[in-house]
C-alpha positions as CSV (number, residue, x, y, z in Angstrom):
1,M,108.2,79.2,98.0
2,A,110.2,76.6,99.7
3,R,113.9,76.8,100.2
4,W,115.3,80.4,99.9
5,K,119.0,80.9,98.6
6,R,120.9,83.1,101.0
7,L,122.4,86.0,99.3
8,A,125.6,87.4,100.6
9,F,125.8,90.6,98.6
10,G,129.2,91.9,98.4
11,A,130.3,95.4,97.0
12,G,127.3,96.5,95.1
13,A,126.2,99.7,93.8
14,L,126.6,103.3,94.7
15,V,125.7,105.0,97.7
16,L,123.1,107.9,98.3
17,A,124.6,110.3,100.7
18,I,122.8,111.6,103.8
19,A,124.0,112.9,106.9
20,V,122.4,112.0,110.3
21,L,122.8,113.6,113.8
22,P,123.6,111.0,116.3
23,P,120.7,110.2,118.9
24,G,120.1,112.9,121.2
25,A,121.9,115.5,119.2
26,A,120.4,119.0,119.2
27,T,118.9,119.9,115.8
28,A,120.8,123.1,115.8
29,A,124.0,121.0,116.0
30,R,126.6,122.0,113.1
31,Q,126.4,119.5,110.4
32,P,129.3,118.1,108.5
33,P,129.9,119.0,104.8
34,A,128.4,115.8,103.8
35,A,125.1,116.9,105.3
36,A,125.0,120.0,103.4
37,A,125.6,118.1,100.1
38,A,122.7,115.5,101.0
39,A,120.1,118.6,101.8
40,P,118.7,118.7,98.3
41,A,118.0,114.8,98.5
42,A,116.2,115.4,102.0
43,E,113.9,117.7,100.6
44,D,112.9,115.7,97.5
45,P,112.9,111.8,98.5
46,F,112.0,110.8,95.0
47,A,114.7,112.5,93.1
48,E,116.8,109.3,92.4
49,E,113.7,107.0,92.0
50,A,111.1,108.9,90.3
51,V,112.1,108.3,86.7
52,G,112.9,104.7,87.0
53,F,109.2,104.0,88.7
54,A,107.7,106.2,85.8
55,K,109.5,103.7,83.2
56,E,108.6,100.8,84.9
57,R,104.7,101.8,85.2
58,G,104.5,103.5,81.8
59,I,103.4,106.7,83.6
60,S,104.4,110.3,83.7
61,E,107.2,111.4,86.4
62,A,104.7,113.6,88.1
63,E,102.1,110.5,88.4
64,A,105.3,108.5,89.6
65,R,106.0,110.9,92.4
66,K,102.3,111.1,93.3
67,R,102.1,107.4,93.9
68,M,105.4,107.2,95.6
69,S,104.1,109.8,98.1
70,W,101.4,107.5,98.9
71,Q,103.5,104.5,99.4
72,L,105.9,106.5,101.9
73,V,103.2,107.1,104.4
74,A,101.3,103.7,104.1
75,P,103.1,102.1,107.0
76,D,102.1,105.1,109.1
77,L,98.4,104.5,108.2
78,D,98.9,100.9,108.8
79,E,100.1,101.5,112.6
80,R,97.2,104.1,113.1
81,L,94.4,102.0,111.7
82,Q,95.5,99.0,113.8
83,R,94.9,101.3,116.9
84,E,91.6,103.0,115.6
85,L,89.8,100.1,114.0
86,G,90.6,97.7,116.4
87,T,88.9,94.1,115.6
88,R,87.7,95.4,112.4
89,Y,91.2,96.3,110.9
90,G,91.8,94.2,107.9
91,N,95.3,95.5,107.0
92,V,96.7,98.0,104.6
93,W,98.4,97.3,101.1
94,I,99.1,98.8,98.1
95,D,97.2,97.5,94.9
96,V,100.0,97.5,92.1
97,R,96.9,96.5,89.5
98,D,94.9,99.5,90.6
99,G,97.4,102.6,90.2
100,D,99.3,101.7,93.4
101,R,96.3,103.1,95.1
102,V,96.5,102.3,99.0
103,K,93.8,99.9,100.2
104,A,92.6,100.0,103.9
105,G,90.7,96.7,104.6
106,V,87.9,96.8,107.0
107,T,85.6,93.8,108.0
108,G,81.9,94.0,107.7
109,S,80.3,97.0,105.7
110,V,82.1,100.0,104.9
111,D,79.8,102.6,106.4
112,D,80.2,106.3,106.9
113,E,81.7,105.7,110.5
114,V,84.4,103.6,109.1
115,R,85.1,105.9,106.2
116,G,85.3,108.7,108.6
117,I,87.9,107.0,110.9
118,V,89.8,106.3,107.7
119,K,89.7,109.4,106.3
120,A,90.9,111.1,109.6
121,A,93.8,108.5,109.8
122,A,94.9,109.1,106.3
123,A,94.7,113.0,106.7
124,A,96.6,112.6,110.1
125,V,99.5,110.7,107.8
126,G,99.4,113.2,105.2
127,L,97.4,110.9,102.6
128,T,94.7,113.2,101.2
129,D,94.0,110.9,98.2
130,G,95.1,107.7,96.6
131,Y,93.3,105.7,99.0
132,D,90.3,103.5,99.2
133,V,88.4,101.7,102.1
134,V,87.3,98.2,101.0
135,A,85.3,95.5,102.9
136,V,87.3,92.2,103.6
137,K,86.1,89.0,105.2
138,R,89.2,88.3,107.3
139,S,90.7,90.8,110.2
140,A,94.4,91.5,110.4
141,A,94.1,89.5,113.6
142,K,92.6,86.5,112.0
143,L,95.2,86.4,109.3
144,A,97.9,86.9,112.0
145,A,96.9,84.2,114.1
146,D,96.0,81.7,111.2
147,N,99.7,82.4,110.0
148,D,101.1,81.9,113.4
149,W,99.4,78.4,113.0
150,L,100.7,77.4,109.7
151,A,104.1,78.6,110.4
152,D,104.4,76.3,113.4
153,Q,103.3,73.3,111.0
154,I,105.7,74.2,108.5
155,I,108.6,74.5,110.8
156,R,107.5,70.8,112.0
157,T,107.4,69.4,108.7
158,N,110.2,70.9,106.9
159,V,112.9,69.4,109.0
160,G,115.1,67.2,107.0
161,V,112.9,67.4,103.7
162,E,113.8,67.3,100.2
163,A,111.3,70.2,99.0
164,P,110.3,72.3,102.1
165,L,107.1,74.3,102.1
166,S,106.6,78.1,102.7
167,A,103.8,80.5,103.5
168,G,103.3,83.9,104.0
169,I,100.5,86.6,104.4
170,R,99.0,88.1,101.1
171,T,97.2,91.1,102.5
172,D,96.1,92.2,99.0
173,L,94.3,88.9,98.9
174,N,93.1,88.8,102.3
175,A,94.6,85.3,102.7
176,L,97.7,83.3,103.3
177,M,99.7,81.8,100.5
178,L,101.0,78.4,100.9
179,H,104.0,77.7,98.5
180,V,104.2,74.3,97.1
181,P,107.6,73.2,95.6
182,R,107.4,72.7,91.5
183,T,110.0,69.8,92.0
184,G,110.8,67.3,94.7
185,T,108.8,64.8,96.2
186,L,106.5,66.1,99.3
187,T,106.6,63.7,102.5
188,A,103.7,62.3,103.8
189,A,103.5,64.7,106.7
190,Q,103.7,67.7,104.1
191,K,101.1,66.3,102.0
192,D,98.8,66.1,105.3
193,L,99.6,69.5,106.2
194,I,98.4,70.9,103.0
195,T,95.0,68.8,103.2
196,T,94.5,70.2,106.8
197,A,95.6,73.7,106.0
198,Q,92.8,73.9,103.1
199,A,90.3,72.1,105.4
200,R,91.0,74.6,108.1
201,L,91.6,77.9,106.6
202,G,89.1,77.5,103.4
203,A,89.1,80.4,101.2
204,G,91.8,82.2,103.7
205,L,94.4,79.9,101.9
206,V,95.8,80.2,98.6
207,L,98.1,77.9,96.9
208,G,100.9,78.9,94.9
209,T,104.3,77.2,93.6
210,S,107.9,77.8,94.3
211,S,111.1,76.6,92.8
212,G,112.1,74.8,95.8
213,A,115.9,75.4,95.1
214,F,116.7,78.2,97.7
215,K,120.0,78.6,99.3
216,T,122.0,81.1,100.9
217,F,124.6,83.4,98.7
218,A,128.0,84.1,100.6
219,C,130.8,85.4,98.6
220,D,134.0,90.9,94.5
221,V,132.3,93.8,93.7
222,P,132.3,97.6,93.8
223,Y,134.0,99.2,97.0
224,C,133.8,102.8,98.1
225,D,136.2,105.2,99.4
226,K,135.5,106.4,103.0
227,P,133.2,106.9,104.5
228,L,131.9,103.6,105.2
229,R,128.2,103.2,104.0
230,G,125.7,100.4,103.1
231,G,125.6,98.3,100.0
232,V,129.4,97.8,99.8
233,K,131.2,94.5,100.0
234,I,132.5,93.6,103.5
235,N,135.2,90.8,103.8
236,H,135.8,88.3,106.4
237,P,139.1,85.8,105.9
238,S,136.8,83.1,104.9
239,T,133.9,84.6,103.4
240,W,132.1,88.1,102.4
241,C,128.7,89.6,102.4
242,T,127.1,93.1,101.8
243,A,127.1,96.0,104.6
244,G,123.2,96.8,105.1
245,F,122.8,99.9,107.1
246,I,125.0,101.8,109.7
247,A,123.4,101.8,113.0
248,Q,124.3,103.2,116.4
249,S,123.9,101.5,119.7
250,K,121.0,102.6,121.8
251,V,123.0,102.9,125.2
252,D,126.2,104.5,123.8
253,S,127.8,106.3,120.6
254,V,129.2,102.7,119.4
255,K,128.3,102.4,115.8
256,Y,127.8,99.3,113.7
257,V,127.4,97.9,110.3
258,V,124.2,95.9,110.1
259,T,124.5,92.8,108.0
260,A,122.7,89.2,107.8
261,G,123.0,87.1,110.7
262,H,124.3,83.9,108.5
263,C,127.1,86.2,107.3
264,A,128.4,86.2,111.0
265,Y,127.7,82.6,112.0
266,Q,131.3,81.2,112.3
267,H,132.9,84.4,110.9
268,L,133.2,86.2,114.2
269,G,136.4,87.7,113.7
270,T,137.4,91.1,112.3
271,W,135.6,92.1,109.1
272,S,137.2,94.6,106.6
273,S,136.2,96.3,103.3
274,K,138.2,98.1,100.7
275,N,138.4,101.4,98.8
276,V,138.5,101.9,95.1
277,A,142.1,101.3,95.2
278,L,141.4,97.9,96.6
279,T,143.3,98.9,100.0
280,S,142.0,96.8,102.5
281,T,140.9,98.6,106.1
282,D,139.5,96.6,109.0
283,I,136.1,97.5,110.3
284,G,136.0,95.3,113.5
285,P,134.4,92.3,114.8
286,V,131.1,90.9,114.9
287,H,129.1,92.1,118.1
288,H,126.0,90.1,118.0
289,W,124.5,87.8,115.5
290,I,121.3,86.0,115.0
291,F,120.2,83.1,113.1
292,D,116.8,81.8,114.8
293,T,113.8,80.3,113.5
294,Y,111.5,82.6,115.5
295,I,113.7,85.7,115.8
296,G,115.4,86.1,112.4
297,D,118.4,86.6,110.4
298,M,120.6,89.5,111.5
299,A,123.8,90.8,112.9
300,I,126.0,93.8,113.7
301,I,129.7,94.5,113.1
302,R,131.3,96.9,115.5
303,I,133.0,99.7,113.6
304,N,136.4,100.6,114.9
305,D,136.3,104.2,113.9
306,S,139.6,105.2,115.0
307,S,142.1,107.8,113.4
308,A,143.9,104.8,111.8
309,T,140.8,103.5,110.1
310,G,139.0,106.8,109.7
311,W,136.0,105.1,108.6
312,N,133.7,108.1,109.5
313,P,130.3,105.9,109.0
314,Q,127.7,107.7,107.5
315,P,123.7,106.9,106.9
316,W,124.2,106.3,103.2
317,V,123.3,103.4,100.7
318,L,125.4,102.9,97.6
319,V,123.0,103.3,94.5
320,T,124.0,102.5,91.1
321,L,122.8,103.8,87.7
322,S,120.3,101.3,86.4
323,F,116.9,101.2,84.2
324,Q,115.1,101.9,87.7
325,T,117.6,104.3,89.5
326,T,119.6,107.2,89.2
327,E,123.5,106.9,90.3
328,N,124.0,108.2,93.9
329,T,127.0,107.1,95.9
330,T,125.9,109.2,98.9
331,Y,122.0,108.1,99.0
332,H,120.9,109.0,102.3
333,I,118.8,107.0,104.7
334,A,116.1,109.6,106.4
335,S,114.3,107.1,108.3
336,D,113.3,103.5,108.7
337,N,109.7,101.8,108.8
338,M,107.7,98.7,108.6
339,S,106.7,97.2,105.2
340,V,103.3,97.2,103.3
341,V,102.3,94.6,100.6
342,G,102.6,96.3,97.2
343,M,105.0,98.9,98.1
344,R,108.2,99.6,96.0
345,I,111.5,98.5,97.4
346,C,115.0,98.6,96.0
347,T,118.4,96.9,97.2
348,T,122.1,97.4,96.3
349,G,123.9,93.9,96.8
350,A,127.8,93.8,96.2
351,A,127.6,90.6,93.8
352,T,124.5,91.9,91.8
353,R,126.2,95.3,91.6
354,V,123.4,96.8,90.1
355,T,120.5,98.6,92.4
356,N,117.2,96.9,91.4
357,C,113.5,97.8,92.6
358,S,110.4,95.6,92.6
359,H,107.6,95.6,95.2
360,V,106.6,93.7,98.4
361,E,104.7,90.6,97.6
362,E,104.2,89.0,101.0
363,L,104.8,89.6,104.7
364,G,105.1,87.4,107.7
365,L,106.5,84.8,105.5
366,T,107.6,81.5,106.8
367,A,110.2,79.7,104.6
368,S,113.6,77.3,104.6
369,L,116.8,79.1,104.3
370,D,119.4,76.6,103.8
371,G,117.8,73.9,105.8
372,L,116.4,76.3,108.7
373,T,112.7,77.1,108.5
374,M,112.5,80.8,109.5
375,R,109.6,83.0,110.4
376,N,108.3,86.6,109.6
377,L,110.4,87.6,106.7
378,G,109.3,89.9,103.8
379,L,109.4,88.4,100.0
380,T,109.9,90.6,96.9
381,E,110.6,90.1,93.2
382,N,113.9,92.0,93.3
383,C,117.0,90.0,91.8
384,G,120.2,88.9,94.1
385,K,123.3,86.7,93.9
386,P,125.5,84.9,96.1
387,G,127.4,87.7,98.1
388,D,124.3,89.9,98.4
389,S,123.3,88.7,101.9
390,G,123.0,91.7,104.4
391,A,122.2,94.2,101.5
392,P,119.9,97.1,102.5
393,M,116.4,97.2,101.3
394,F,115.0,100.6,101.0
395,A,112.8,103.3,99.1
396,S,112.6,106.8,99.1
397,H,115.3,107.3,101.5
398,V,113.3,104.9,104.1
399,G,115.3,101.8,105.4
400,Y,112.8,98.9,105.1
401,G,115.1,95.8,105.7
402,I,118.1,93.3,105.3
403,L,118.2,91.0,102.3
404,V,118.8,87.3,103.7
405,G,118.2,85.0,100.8
406,G,116.4,84.5,97.7
407,D,116.1,82.4,94.3
408,E,118.7,83.8,91.8
409,D,117.1,82.2,88.9
410,D,113.6,83.4,89.7
411,C,114.5,86.9,90.8
412,E,112.8,86.4,94.4
413,I,114.2,87.9,97.4
414,V,113.5,87.3,101.3
415,Y,114.4,89.9,103.7
416,Q,114.5,90.8,107.4
417,G,112.4,93.7,108.6
418,I,114.7,96.4,109.9
419,R,112.3,97.2,113.0
420,T,112.9,93.7,114.3
421,A,116.7,94.0,113.8
422,E,116.8,97.2,115.7
423,R,114.9,95.9,118.5
424,E,116.6,92.5,118.9
425,L,120.2,94.1,118.3
426,N,119.6,97.0,120.6
427,V,120.5,99.5,117.7
428,N,118.9,102.3,115.9
429,I,119.6,102.9,112.2
430,L,121.7,106.0,111.6
431,H,119.5,108.7,109.8
């Protein structure tokens, strides 16, 4: 895909409740009433999503739950196999065309030793079935190195062009995907890059197309009464976006709203939100924002949780009733993790208003966001609109990222990984 529309998603769906103890708090600490209400959901991470996923796939709810349980631990298997397979590691992905089974790629032959390593790693993360060990030609390290090279070339050639190129890693294809815009004229440098990339990467490169019409989305939609949560509309005097997740500083107890960096750019003053009666309450000012080619698109807004504001922020995300989801205004975030290609992922944007789910298509994506080519994004087929920027990307009570842009017409979304945002902004997502 070439140029991505940035989505500033305002008041969106309903939030799912989950109470989280602040870092360092004793597990025996007394939990607030909201935590007790969230307990049933904590015991069943698929309660709000299994029915919708079953409808999507045309399978039973029991089968949907089984597949979702596989996906929940796939990122953990990914991390473990990176260490244990070393140079032979060929990525982990979820095959949406093969019953959503988890695939563990390995270079060379799949012998008993390799099967044993994968089996032990899978058991260690709680995956006893639903996975396969498959042989791949290119290692994860090879794909990552090739993606780094291609990203640098795209960043160079995308400057000032009519139809930007984009590319990312398709672990399910064991290759890179280079997206060529369907409309617009390519420059000589872009054409040369395509030819060079094909010659250099061979079968490790797959050509695809994109609309070439991506742009940022920044712009009224649902609000929630306090406490403050993700998926609701947040306002600035000159723009608006969507609240992502609630986070807490790694060095003190200060809490923040995570959103997209481009939302905060040139809008550093005080942000606010409203309750269902449309009464506005200040949240606080932008504390830190990043909108950078190599680092990413992320920001945090400091929450002034005084007696006057009474925000009492909670690790919840607003989830609406939809074909794919069950309404839950207090949908809790229990953890955060990396993404895996093929995994189910949902979002609630303030502009789109309806929670919608799809699956991860690519990782390590390099794409143009309103003229700035950016690295290491995730790509999905979720839908979004202007105003959805900053929206939370989640599934099964796990936070995976922050929506930063997309193609409104084609229902394609690009997002910033949450682990990177936590590292660069020096916060932890509240859960």
